[in-house]
C-alpha positions in Angstrom: 2.1 -151.7 -135.3 5.0 -151.3 -132.9 5.4 -153.9 -130.2 4.1 -152.8 -126.8 6.9 -152.3 -124.2 6.7 -154.7 -121.2 7.0 -151.8 -118.7 3.8 -150.2 -120.1 1.7 -153.0 -118.8 2.5 -152.2 -115.2 -0.5 -150.7 -113.4 1.7 -149.6 -110.5 5.4 -149.8 -109.6 7.1 -150.3 -106.2 10.8 -150.6 -106.8 11.7 -153.5 -109.0 8.2 -155.0 -108.5 5.2 -154.1 -110.6 1.5 -155.0 -110.7 0.1 -156.5 -113.9 -3.3 -157.9 -114.8 -3.7 -161.4 -116.3 -7.3 -162.0 -117.0 -9.2 -160.7 -114.0 -6.5 -161.3 -111.4 -3.7 -158.9 -110.5 -0.1 -160.2 -110.0 3.2 -158.8 -108.7 6.0 -159.4 -111.2 9.6 -158.6 -111.6 12.4 -159.7 -113.9 14.9 -162.0 -112.4 18.2 -161.5 -114.2 19.8 -164.6 -112.6 17.1 -166.9 -113.9 16.6 -164.8 -117.0 12.9 -165.0 -116.7 10.0 -163.1 -115.1 8.9 -163.9 -111.6 5.1 -163.7 -111.1 2.9 -164.2 -108.0 -0.8 -163.7 -107.6 -2.1 -160.9 -105.3 -5.4 -162.6 -104.9 -7.6 -159.7 -105.9 -9.0 -157.9 -108.9 -9.0 -154.4 -107.4 -5.9 -152.3 -108.0 -6.2 -150.5 -104.6 -6.2 -153.8 -102.7 -3.4 -155.1 -104.8 -1.2 -152.1 -104.0 -1.9 -152.5 -100.3 -1.0 -156.2 -100.4 2.2 -155.5 -102.3 3.2 -152.8 -99.9 2.7 -155.1 -96.9 4.6 -157.9 -98.6 7.5 -155.6 -99.4 7.5 -154.3 -95.7 7.7 -158.0 -94.5 10.7 -158.6 -96.8 12.5 -155.5 -95.7 15.5 -156.4 -93.5 18.0 -153.6 -93.0 21.6 -154.7 -92.2 23.7 -152.3 -90.2 21.9 -149.4 -91.8 22.2 -145.8 -90.7 19.4 -144.5 -88.5 18.6 -142.0 -91.3 17.7 -144.8 -93.6 15.4 -147.0 -91.4 11.7 -145.9 -90.8 10.6 -145.9 -87.2 7.4 -147.6 -88.2 9.3 -150.6 -89.4 11.3 -150.8 -86.2 8.1 -150.8 -84.1 6.4 -153.4 -86.4 9.4 -155.7 -86.3 9.6 -155.4 -82.5 6.0 -156.2 -82.0 5.7 -159.0 -84.5 8.8 -160.9 -83.4 8.9 -160.1 -79.7 6.1 -157.9 -78.2 3.2 -160.0 -79.3 4.6 -162.9 -77.3 4.8 -161.0 -74.0 2.3 -160.9 -71.3 2.0 -157.1 -71.7 1.3 -157.4 -75.5 -1.8 -155.2 -75.4 0.1 -152.5 -73.5 3.1 -152.7 -75.9 0.7 -152.4 -78.9 -1.0 -149.3 -77.5 2.3 -147.7 -76.7 3.8 -148.3 -80.1 0.6 -147.0 -81.7 1.1 -143.7 -79.9 4.7 -143.6 -81.2 3.5 -144.3 -84.7 0.7 -141.7 -84.5 3.0 -138.9 -83.5 6.1 -139.8 -85.6 4.2 -141.0 -88.7 6.8 -141.6 -91.5 9.8 -140.3 -89.6 13.1 -142.2 -89.7 15.0 -143.3 -86.6 17.4 -140.4 -87.0 14.5 -138.0 -86.5 14.3 -139.0 -82.8 16.2 -136.0 -81.4 16.0 -134.5 -77.9 13.9 -131.6 -79.1 11.5 -133.8 -80.9 11.3 -136.1 -77.9 10.3 -133.1 -75.8 7.5 -132.4 -78.3 6.4 -136.0 -78.1 6.3 -136.0 -74.3 4.3 -132.7 -74.3 1.9 -134.3 -76.9 1.4 -137.3 -74.6 0.7 -135.1 -71.6 -1.9 -133.1 -73.6 -3.7 -136.4 -74.2 -4.0 -136.8 -70.4 -1.4 -139.5 -69.8 0.1 -139.7 -66.3 3.9 -139.6 -65.8 4.1 -143.4 -65.2 2.1 -144.1 -68.4 4.4 -141.8 -70.4 7.4 -143.6 -69.0 6.0 -146.9 -70.1 5.3 -145.5 -73.6 8.9 -144.2 -73.9 10.3 -147.5 -72.5 8.6 -149.6 -75.2 9.8 -147.3 -78.0 13.3 -147.3 -76.4 13.3 -151.1 -76.2 12.2 -151.4 -79.9 15.1 -149.3 -81.1 17.6 -151.0 -78.9 16.5 -154.4 -80.1 17.0 -153.2 -83.7 20.5 -152.2 -82.8 21.2 -155.6 -81.1 19.9 -157.5 -84.1 22.3 -155.4 -86.4 19.5 -153.7 -88.2 20.8 -150.3 -87.0 24.3 -149.2 -86.4 23.1 -147.0 -83.5 20.0 -146.3 -81.5 19.0 -142.8 -80.2 18.9 -142.1 -76.5 15.3 -141.9 -75.1 15.2 -140.6 -71.5 12.8 -141.4 -68.8 10.3 -138.8 -67.5 9.7 -139.9 -64.0 12.3 -139.6 -61.3 13.1 -142.1 -58.6 11.0 -140.1 -56.1 8.1 -140.3 -58.6 8.3 -144.1 -58.8 8.7 -144.5 -55.1 5.7 -142.2 -54.4 3.5 -143.8 -57.0 0.2 -145.3 -55.9 0.3 -149.1 -55.5 -1.3 -151.2 -58.2 -3.8 -152.3 -55.6 -4.9 -150.6 -52.3 -3.4 -152.5 -49.3 -6.2 -153.9 -47.1 -6.3 -152.2 -43.8 -6.4 -155.1 -41.4 -7.2 -158.8 -41.0 -10.9 -158.0 -40.5 -11.1 -156.3 -43.9 -9.3 -159.2 -45.6 -11.9 -161.5 -43.9 -14.7 -159.4 -45.1 -13.5 -159.7 -48.7 -13.0 -163.5 -48.3 -16.5 -163.9 -46.9 -17.9 -162.1 -49.9 -16.5 -164.8 -52.3 -19.4 -167.0 -53.6 -19.0 -170.8 -53.6 -19.0 -170.8 -57.4 -15.9 -168.6 -57.5 -13.6 -171.3 -56.1 -10.8 -170.0 -58.4 -10.9 -166.6 -56.6 -10.8 -168.3 -53.2 -7.7 -170.3 -54.3 -6.1 -167.1 -55.7 -6.6 -165.3 -52.3 -5.2 -168.2 -50.3 -2.1 -168.4 -52.5 -1.7 -164.7 -52.6 -1.8 -164.4 -48.8 0.7 -167.2 -48.3 3.2 -166.7 -51.1 3.0 -162.8 -51.6 3.6 -163.5 -55.3 2.5 -161.3 -58.2 -0.8 -162.2 -59.9 0.8 -163.7 -63.0 3.0 -166.0 -61.0 0.0 -167.3 -59.0 -2.1 -167.8 -62.1 0.8 -169.9 -63.7 1.3 -172.0 -60.5 1.0 -175.7 -60.8 1.7 -178.7 -58.6 4.9 -179.3 -60.5 6.4 -176.2 -58.9 5.8 -177.5 -55.4 8.7 -179.2 -53.6 6.8 -180.8 -50.7 10.0 -182.6 -49.5 12.0 -179.4 -49.0 8.9 -177.4 -48.1 9.3 -174.7 -50.9 7.4 -173.5 -53.9 9.4 -172.5 -57.1 7.3 -169.6 -58.4 9.4 -169.5 -61.5 8.3 -172.6 -63.5 10.8 -174.9 -65.2 12.0 -173.6 -68.5 11.0 -170.0 -67.9 13.7 -167.4 -68.0 14.0 -165.3 -64.9 13.2 -161.6 -65.6 13.4 -158.3 -63.7 10.0 -159.2 -62.2 11.7 -162.0 -60.3 9.7 -165.0 -59.3 11.4 -166.3 -56.1 11.4 -169.6 -54.3 9.2 -169.2 -51.2 8.6 -171.5 -48.2 5.3 -173.4 -47.8 3.5 -172.0 -44.8 1.6 -174.2 -42.4 -1.6 -172.5 -43.5 -1.0 -173.3 -47.2 0.3 -176.9 -46.9 -3.0 -178.6 -46.3 -4.7 -176.6 -49.1 -2.0 -177.8 -51.6 -2.6 -181.4 -50.5 -6.4 -180.9 -50.9 -6.1 -179.4 -54.4 -4.0 -182.2 -55.7 -2.1 -182.3 -59.0 -2.4 -179.9 -61.9 -2.9 -176.1 -62.2 -4.3 -174.4 -59.1 -6.0 -171.5 -60.8 -8.5 -172.7 -63.5 -10.4 -170.1 -65.4 -14.2 -170.8 -65.2 -16.2 -170.9 -68.4 -18.8 -168.6 -66.9 -16.3 -165.7 -66.8 -16.3 -163.5 -69.9 -18.2 -166.0 -72.1 -17.7 -163.7 -75.1 -14.0 -164.1 -74.9 -13.0 -167.8 -74.4 -9.3 -166.9 -74.5 -9.6 -164.1 -71.9 -6.7 -163.5 -69.6 -7.4 -165.4 -66.3 -5.9 -162.5 -64.3 -8.6 -160.3 -65.8 -11.2 -162.9 -64.7 -9.8 -162.7 -61.1 -9.8 -158.9 -61.2 -13.5 -158.9 -62.3 -14.5 -161.5 -59.7 -12.6 -159.6 -56.9 -14.3 -156.4 -57.9 -17.7 -158.0 -57.5 -16.7 -159.5 -54.2 -15.6 -156.1 -53.0 -18.9 -154.6 -54.1 -20.8 -157.3 -52.1 -18.6 -156.6 -49.0 -19.0 -152.8 -49.0 -21.8 -150.6 -50.1 -21.1 -147.9 -52.6 -22.2 -145.1 -50.4 -21.2 -144.4 -46.8 -24.7 -143.1 -46.0 -26.0 -146.7 -46.3 -24.2 -147.6 -43.0 -25.1 -146.6 -39.5 -23.6 -143.4 -38.2 -20.0 -143.9 -37.0 -19.3 -143.6 -33.3 -15.7 -142.5 -33.5 -13.4 -140.5 -35.8 -11.4 -143.6 -36.5 -14.6 -145.5 -37.6 -15.6 -142.6 -39.8 -12.1 -142.6 -41.5 -12.2 -146.3 -42.1 -15.7 -146.1 -43.6 -14.5 -143.4 -46.0 -11.5 -145.6 -47.0 -13.5 -148.8 -47.5 -16.6 -147.3 -49.3 -15.0 -144.4 -51.1 -13.0 -144.2 -54.3 -9.8 -145.3 -52.5 -11.6 -148.4 -51.2 -12.7 -149.4 -54.6 -9.1 -149.7 -55.8 -8.8 -153.3 -54.6 -7.1 -155.4 -57.2 -5.3 -158.8 -57.3 -2.2 -156.9 -56.2 -3.8 -155.7 -53.0 -3.0 -159.0 -51.2 0.7 -158.6 -52.1 0.9 -155.1 -50.8 -1.1 -156.0 -47.7 1.3 -158.9 -46.8 4.4 -156.7 -47.4 3.1 -154.1 -44.9 1.9 -156.7 -42.4 5.3 -158.4 -42.3 7.0 -155.0 -41.8 4.6 -154.4 -38.9 5.5 -157.7 -37.3 9.2 -156.8 -37.5 10.2 -159.5 -40.0 13.8 -158.9 -41.2 14.0 -156.8 -44.3 16.0 -159.5 -46.3 13.2 -162.0 -45.7 10.6 -159.6 -46.9 12.7 -158.8 -50.0 13.0 -162.5 -50.8 9.3 -163.2 -50.4 8.4 -160.2 -52.6 10.9 -161.3 -55.3 13.3 -158.4 -54.6 17.0 -159.3 -54.4 18.3 -158.4 -50.9 21.1 -155.9 -50.7 24.5 -157.5 -50.5 23.2 -161.0 -51.4 24.7 -162.8 -54.4 22.4 -164.4 -57.0 24.2 -167.7 -56.5 23.5 -167.6 -52.8 19.7 -167.2 -53.5 19.7 -170.4 -55.5 20.7 -172.6 -52.5 19.1 -170.5 -49.7 15.7 -172.2 -49.9 17.2 -175.4 -48.6 18.3 -173.8 -45.4 16.1 -175.1 -42.5 15.8 -171.5 -41.3 14.9 -170.1 -44.7 12.5 -167.1 -44.2 11.4 -168.7 -40.9 10.3 -165.3 -39.4 8.2 -164.5 -42.6 6.5 -167.9 -42.4 5.6 -167.4 -38.7 4.3 -163.9 -39.4 2.2 -165.1 -42.4 0.7 -168.0 -40.4 -0.1 -165.7 -37.5 -1.8 -163.2 -39.8 -3.8 -166.0 -41.5 -4.9 -167.2 -38.1 -6.1 -163.6 -37.3 -8.0 -163.5 -40.5 -9.6 -166.8 -39.8 -10.8 -165.5 -36.5 -12.8 -162.8 -38.3 -14.4 -165.1 -40.9 -18.1 -165.5 -40.5 -18.9 -167.4 -43.7 -18.9 -171.1 -44.4 -15.3 -171.1 -45.6 -12.3 -171.3 -43.2 -8.8 -170.2 -44.1 -7.3 -172.7 -41.7 -8.3 -176.2 -42.6 -9.6 -178.0 -39.6 -10.5 -174.8 -37.7 -14.0 -174.9 -36.0 -16.8 -173.1 -37.8 -17.3 -169.5 -37.0 -19.7 -168.6 -34.2 -22.9 -166.7 -35.3 -22.2 -163.0 -35.2 -24.1 -160.9 -32.7 -26.2 -158.1 -34.1 -24.0 -155.2 -35.1 -20.8 -157.1 -34.1 -19.6 -157.6 -37.7 -20.0 -154.1 -39.0 -17.3 -152.0 -40.7 -16.4 -150.5 -37.4 -14.5 -153.7 -36.5 -11.9 -152.9 -39.2 -9.1 -151.3 -37.2 -5.7 -150.1 -38.1 -3.2 -150.5 -35.2 -2.1 -146.9 -35.5 -5.6 -145.6 -35.3 -6.4 -147.8 -32.2 -3.3 -146.5 -30.4 -4.1 -142.9 -31.2 -7.7 -143.3 -30.1 -6.7 -144.9 -26.8 -4.2 -142.1 -26.2 -6.8 -139.4 -26.9 -9.3 -141.1 -24.5 -6.6 -141.2 -21.8 -5.9 -137.5 -22.3 -9.6 -136.7 -22.1 -10.0 -138.6 -18.8 -6.9 -137.0 -17.3 
């Protein structure tokens, strides 16, 4: 009886590794010429299909190209490596994962070298056919581009293909804001009045957003450690965090915010309540704020304009359509940031102060200068005055138990019909209405 060859016992082969069965368990084995013996590891299964999947996944994890040609590296590996070692740790991990899944679905088993201009045009057309907007397509392309560039920086690839952007500068400038700016102080007050007492975290968010103009993620991360009460500033970028393109600036503490910070004490200012999304205990606190704000907006405004009394003026009608229509429902945690940016512009605050408050680098200002600017006694003094004045205006419209200005007297009881939606006025509409009335009298 001839001796059975060792290669014949392999149930499957993947390169130098094979799958063998010992008893009921399947193993991955290979011959190690340096040790002159067989290397064997259990795959933890008795089914050949599962064993092949596990061996394939293990081989993919061990694969580490070194200065390889783009024609030799699979795109799927580039995207997997990018997400596992970088993307999953980012705040936009879910968006990164969805974008790379679209790349993988279209390109399948293609190599990096297959990313040519013509194929990219087909990919963009394929994304448009799926109903994706220009901004979303740009995000998908950006994450794929970042994955391939990272592979080049880490010396996995000798070169990365060029992936262009779809949207133009005009498209980005004309894009809809991430949250609809609130029309006036009265509308802000109406939202604040609709926050129930149990949603103290949302009240804190709104107070911080109005006074710091920061992005939602920066407000959620804010703790008392970042507050420099002696110099009167808040470092929105926490210690140890690397500054990114979404810059977190150092902003002054307004007179409205200072007593609130003293009242809240030490620790994080935004604490996710256990009652929000109980099925997901590790839910993103920004998502909790977004959900609570959506409910507050629904309590403040009816879903149908017909539920309100008939408007008396054309301006009132327009404001009702904005507040109760689809455009009015687009109120997000970003709405306060956009509202304050426009309000500071209306109050003629210098552009460089607005840029600093929003985390944009002012034109012609060096980065080193911005490091020491917060310690100037006149740092963003016009912005602080405008924010305090606008908060005082909001406080005058509040009718609920909460006051935006600590120490302010309680609101007087509203007269019947005095607190309706018609009180929400835009300055431009008021001026236009007065001008039309003047012309009609003349």
